[in-house]
C-alpha positions as CSV (number, residue, x, y, z in Angstrom):
1,M,-24.4,-71.4,-28.0
2,A,-22.8,-68.0,-27.6
3,L,-24.1,-64.9,-29.4
4,T,-21.7,-62.1,-30.4
5,F,-22.7,-58.7,-31.6
6,A,-20.5,-56.5,-33.8
7,V,-20.5,-52.8,-33.0
8,S,-19.5,-50.3,-35.6
9,P,-16.7,-47.8,-34.8
10,R,-19.2,-44.9,-35.4
11,A,-21.6,-46.3,-32.9
12,A,-18.8,-46.8,-30.3
13,S,-17.5,-43.2,-30.7
14,K,-21.1,-41.9,-30.4
15,A,-21.6,-43.9,-27.2
16,R,-18.4,-42.4,-25.7
17,R,-19.3,-38.8,-26.7
18,P,-20.6,-36.7,-23.7
19,G,-24.1,-35.3,-23.8
20,P,-25.0,-31.6,-24.2
21,R,-24.9,-31.0,-20.4
22,G,-21.5,-32.6,-20.0
23,S,-20.1,-30.6,-22.9
24,A,-21.5,-27.3,-21.6
25,L,-20.1,-28.1,-18.1
26,R,-16.7,-28.9,-19.6
27,R,-16.7,-25.5,-21.5
28,H,-17.6,-23.7,-18.3
29,L,-14.9,-25.4,-16.3
30,T,-12.4,-24.7,-19.0
31,G,-13.3,-21.0,-19.2
32,W,-13.1,-20.6,-15.4
33,A,-9.8,-22.3,-15.3
34,F,-8.4,-19.5,-17.5
35,A,-10.4,-16.6,-16.0
36,G,-10.4,-17.8,-12.4
37,P,-6.9,-16.6,-11.4
38,A,-7.4,-13.2,-13.0
39,T,-10.8,-12.9,-11.3
40,L,-9.2,-13.7,-7.9
41,L,-6.5,-11.2,-8.6
42,V,-9.0,-8.4,-9.4
43,V,-11.2,-9.3,-6.3
44,G,-8.1,-9.5,-4.1
45,L,-6.5,-6.3,-5.2
46,S,-9.5,-4.0,-5.9
47,L,-12.9,-5.1,-4.6
48,F,-11.7,-6.4,-1.3
49,P,-9.5,-3.4,-0.4
50,A,-12.4,-1.0,-1.5
51,G,-14.8,-2.8,0.8
52,W,-12.3,-2.9,3.6
53,A,-11.5,0.8,3.2
54,F,-15.2,1.6,3.5
55,V,-15.4,-0.3,6.8
56,I,-12.3,1.6,8.0
57,S,-13.9,4.9,7.0
58,Q,-16.6,4.2,9.6
59,A,-14.0,3.9,12.4
60,K,-11.4,5.9,14.3
61,W,-8.3,3.9,13.9
62,N,-4.5,4.5,13.8
63,G,-3.6,1.1,12.5
64,I,-2.2,-0.2,15.9
65,A,-4.8,0.3,18.6
66,P,-8.3,-1.3,18.4
67,A,-10.6,0.5,16.1
68,T,-13.5,2.5,17.5
69,M,-16.6,2.6,15.2
70,V,-17.9,6.2,14.8
71,G,-20.4,5.7,12.0
72,W,-20.6,8.7,9.7
73,R,-18.8,11.1,12.0
74,N,-15.7,11.1,9.8
75,Y,-17.7,12.3,6.8
76,E,-19.4,15.0,8.8
77,Q,-16.0,16.3,10.0
78,L,-14.7,16.4,6.4
79,A,-17.5,18.9,5.5
80,Q,-16.1,21.3,8.1
81,D,-12.4,20.6,7.7
82,P,-10.6,23.7,6.4
83,D,-7.6,21.7,5.1
84,M,-10.0,19.5,3.1
85,L,-11.8,22.5,1.7
86,A,-8.4,24.1,0.7
87,A,-7.2,20.9,-0.9
88,S,-10.5,20.6,-2.8
89,G,-10.1,24.2,-4.1
90,H,-6.5,23.4,-5.3
91,T,-7.7,20.2,-7.0
92,L,-10.6,22.1,-8.7
93,L,-8.3,24.8,-10.0
94,L,-5.8,22.2,-11.2
95,T,-8.6,20.3,-13.0
96,V,-10.0,23.4,-14.6
97,L,-6.6,24.4,-15.9
98,F,-5.3,21.0,-16.9
99,V,-8.2,19.3,-18.7
100,P,-9.1,21.9,-21.3
101,S,-5.5,22.7,-21.9
102,S,-4.6,19.1,-22.5
103,I,-7.5,18.6,-24.9
104,V,-6.7,21.7,-26.9
105,L,-3.0,21.0,-27.1
106,G,-3.7,17.4,-28.0
107,I,-5.9,18.3,-30.9
108,L,-3.5,20.9,-32.2
109,L,-0.5,18.6,-32.0
110,A,-2.4,15.7,-33.5
111,V,-3.4,17.8,-36.5
112,A,0.2,18.9,-36.9
113,L,1.5,15.3,-36.6
114,N,-1.1,14.1,-39.1
115,Q,0.7,15.8,-41.9
116,R,2.9,14.1,-44.4
117,I,6.3,15.6,-43.6
118,R,9.8,14.2,-43.2
119,L,10.8,12.6,-39.9
120,I,7.2,12.4,-38.8
121,G,7.9,9.2,-36.9
122,F,10.6,11.0,-34.9
123,Y,8.3,13.9,-34.0
124,R,5.6,11.6,-32.9
125,T,8.0,9.7,-30.7
126,C,9.3,12.9,-29.1
127,I,5.7,13.9,-28.2
128,F,4.9,10.6,-26.6
129,V,8.1,9.9,-24.7
130,P,7.2,12.3,-21.7
131,Y,4.0,10.3,-21.2
132,V,5.8,7.0,-20.7
133,A,8.6,8.5,-18.6
134,S,8.5,7.9,-14.9
135,A,6.6,10.6,-12.9
136,A,9.4,10.6,-10.3
137,A,11.9,11.3,-13.0
138,T,9.7,14.0,-14.4
139,G,9.3,15.6,-11.0
140,I,13.0,15.5,-10.3
141,L,13.9,17.0,-13.7
142,A,11.3,19.7,-13.2
143,G,12.8,20.6,-9.9
144,F,16.1,21.4,-11.6
145,V,14.5,23.2,-14.6
146,F,12.4,25.5,-12.4
147,N,15.0,26.0,-9.6
148,P,15.0,29.7,-8.6
149,Q,18.8,29.9,-8.2
150,F,20.3,27.8,-11.0
151,G,17.3,26.6,-13.1
152,A,17.3,26.6,-16.8
153,V,14.1,28.7,-17.1
154,N,15.5,31.6,-14.9
155,E,18.7,31.4,-16.9
156,V,16.7,32.1,-20.1
157,F,14.8,34.9,-18.3
158,R,18.1,36.6,-17.3
159,H,19.2,36.6,-20.9
160,L,15.8,38.1,-21.9
161,G,15.9,40.8,-19.2
162,I,13.0,39.2,-17.3
163,P,13.3,39.1,-13.4
164,A,14.0,35.7,-11.9
165,Q,10.9,33.9,-10.6
166,Q,10.4,31.7,-7.6
167,F,8.3,29.1,-9.4
168,L,7.8,26.0,-7.2
169,E,8.9,28.0,-4.1
170,S,6.2,30.7,-4.5
171,P,2.8,30.0,-3.1
172,S,1.2,32.0,-5.9
173,Q,3.1,30.3,-8.7
174,A,3.6,26.7,-7.6
175,L,0.2,25.3,-8.5
176,Y,0.4,26.7,-12.0
177,I,3.9,25.3,-12.5
178,V,2.7,21.9,-11.4
179,C,-0.1,22.1,-13.9
180,L,2.5,23.0,-16.6
181,I,4.6,20.0,-15.7
182,A,1.6,17.8,-15.7
183,L,0.7,19.0,-19.2
184,W,4.2,18.3,-20.4
185,G,3.9,14.7,-19.2
186,Q,0.3,14.0,-20.2
187,V,-0.2,15.8,-23.5
188,G,1.4,12.9,-25.4
189,F,-1.6,10.7,-24.4
190,T,-4.2,13.0,-25.8
191,T,-2.1,13.6,-28.9
192,V,-1.9,9.9,-29.7
193,V,-5.6,9.4,-29.0
194,Y,-6.6,12.3,-31.3
195,L,-4.0,11.3,-33.9
196,A,-5.6,7.8,-34.1
197,A,-9.1,9.4,-34.3
198,L,-8.0,11.8,-37.1
199,Q,-6.7,8.8,-39.2
200,D,-10.1,7.1,-38.8
201,I,-12.1,10.0,-40.3
202,P,-13.3,9.0,-43.8
203,R,-11.4,10.9,-46.4
204,E,-14.6,11.1,-48.5
205,L,-16.1,13.6,-46.0
206,V,-13.0,15.9,-46.2
207,E,-12.9,15.6,-50.0
208,A,-16.6,16.3,-50.3
209,A,-16.3,19.5,-48.1
210,T,-13.3,20.6,-50.1
211,V,-15.1,20.1,-53.4
212,D,-18.0,22.2,-52.1
213,G,-15.6,25.1,-51.6
214,A,-14.8,24.8,-47.8
215,G,-11.4,26.0,-46.7
216,K,-9.1,24.2,-44.3
217,F,-10.5,26.0,-41.3
218,R,-14.2,25.3,-42.2
219,V,-13.3,21.7,-42.9
220,F,-11.7,21.5,-39.5
221,R,-14.6,23.2,-37.8
222,H,-17.6,21.5,-39.5
223,V,-16.1,18.1,-40.4
224,T,-13.1,17.2,-38.2
225,L,-14.3,18.5,-34.8
226,P,-17.8,16.8,-35.0
227,E,-16.0,13.5,-35.9
228,L,-13.7,13.9,-32.9
229,R,-16.6,14.5,-30.4
230,P,-16.7,11.0,-28.9
231,V,-12.9,11.0,-28.5
232,T,-13.1,14.4,-26.8
233,V,-15.7,13.0,-24.3
234,F,-13.3,10.1,-23.5
235,T,-10.3,12.3,-23.1
236,A,-12.2,14.8,-20.9
237,V,-13.3,12.0,-18.6
238,W,-9.8,10.4,-18.5
239,Q,-7.9,13.7,-18.0
240,T,-10.4,14.8,-15.3
241,I,-9.7,11.6,-13.3
242,T,-6.0,12.1,-13.9
243,A,-6.1,15.7,-12.6
244,M,-8.2,14.8,-9.5
245,Q,-5.9,11.9,-8.6
246,L,-2.6,13.7,-9.2
247,F,-0.2,12.6,-6.5
248,D,3.2,11.4,-7.7
249,L,4.1,14.7,-9.4
250,I,3.1,16.6,-6.2
251,Y,5.1,14.3,-4.1
252,T,8.3,14.6,-6.2
253,T,8.2,18.4,-6.6
254,T,6.6,20.3,-3.8
255,R,5.3,17.8,-1.2
256,G,2.1,20.0,-1.0
257,G,4.0,23.2,-0.3
258,P,4.9,25.9,-0.1
259,L,2.4,26.7,2.7
260,N,0.1,23.9,1.4
261,S,-0.5,25.9,-1.8
262,T,-0.2,22.7,-3.9
263,Q,-1.9,20.3,-1.5
264,T,-4.4,18.3,-3.5
265,I,-7.0,16.0,-2.2
266,V,-5.0,12.8,-2.9
267,Y,-1.9,14.3,-1.2
268,Y,-4.0,15.3,1.8
269,I,-5.3,11.8,2.0
270,Y,-1.7,10.5,1.9
271,E,-0.8,12.8,4.8
272,L,-3.9,11.7,6.8
273,A,-3.3,8.0,6.4
274,F,0.4,7.6,6.3
275,Q,1.9,10.6,8.2
276,T,-0.7,11.4,10.9
277,Q,-2.0,7.7,11.1
278,R,-5.6,8.8,10.9
279,L,-6.6,5.9,8.7
280,G,-10.3,6.1,9.2
281,Y,-10.5,9.8,8.4
282,G,-8.2,9.3,5.4
283,A,-10.4,6.5,4.1
284,A,-13.5,8.7,4.4
285,A,-11.7,11.4,2.4
286,A,-10.8,8.8,-0.2
287,Y,-14.4,7.7,-0.6
288,V,-15.5,11.4,-0.9
289,L,-13.0,11.8,-3.7
290,F,-14.4,8.6,-5.4
291,A,-18.0,9.8,-5.1
292,V,-17.1,13.2,-6.6
293,T,-15.1,11.6,-9.5
294,L,-17.9,9.1,-10.2
295,L,-20.5,11.9,-10.2
296,L,-18.5,14.1,-12.6
297,T,-17.9,11.2,-14.9
298,L,-21.6,10.4,-15.0
299,V,-22.5,14.1,-15.7
300,V,-20.0,14.3,-18.6
301,I,-21.4,11.0,-20.1
302,W,-25.0,12.2,-19.7
303,Y,-24.3,15.5,-21.3
304,S,-22.4,13.9,-24.2
305,R,-25.3,11.6,-24.9
306,R,-27.7,14.5,-24.9
307,R,-25.5,16.1,-27.5
308,G,-25.4,12.9,-29.6
309,A,-21.9,11.7,-28.8
310,E,-22.1,8.0,-27.9
311,V,-18.7,7.0,-26.4
312,F,-19.5,4.8,-23.4
């Protein structure tokens, strides 16, 4: 006599359902299936080259002959390299000029573009377009504008009775002109960041200060600027990194000249690695730049947190 057992559909589905461990494993595998390719891309294009560059910085290598390991000798030579010291001085001057100027101009332009006026969208677009433009195109255009013979700036100077200037061909003027060109290309970024921050300031704070009798300047000083402090820390860090790693604009305008007056650290690293084939020495210089940039960033973040501006 055969016995048959009837199984309900609910019990059958419960029997086929995976347990908690199987479900968690499936979620992990699904997540890594999506994140795995991007993780491999990041490791392959950033972490691995960074580690390989550190290994190269410990060697004397031209990219062709077998490498000779020299330990920390490359870093010791950098401390006594007059070209490296000169490039560091140019980079420091460029950073000191560029970062505060871009922040101040960004705040002023953001305040102006935060007003309700006609064609405000057009004005905002005009400010932001130079930032998204190609650095190569910006450099080539600046070469024509500041050309000593037929440039537009000297043409205006002639009409105003001002003597013509050498600009990018003058060792005493070239770095300042490069800073001016960099400001023209980068101020759109700080303006957009500050404009977004201004629109996030609660209107109740401004209205309360106005009701208490504060004028526009006092409202800006005691309400707007404190609210913009975290954004200012972020832009200061970002623009410092931008100034210290400036290369494309130098390459398309002066190539480090005249007389190496605009040779920054990054352009000097480019010359070491790709023109003189001193790959180990260039990698050591690149790691010194990385260490200095990281240290400055940490100092800015530490100081901002002491002042109560939590941004990172």
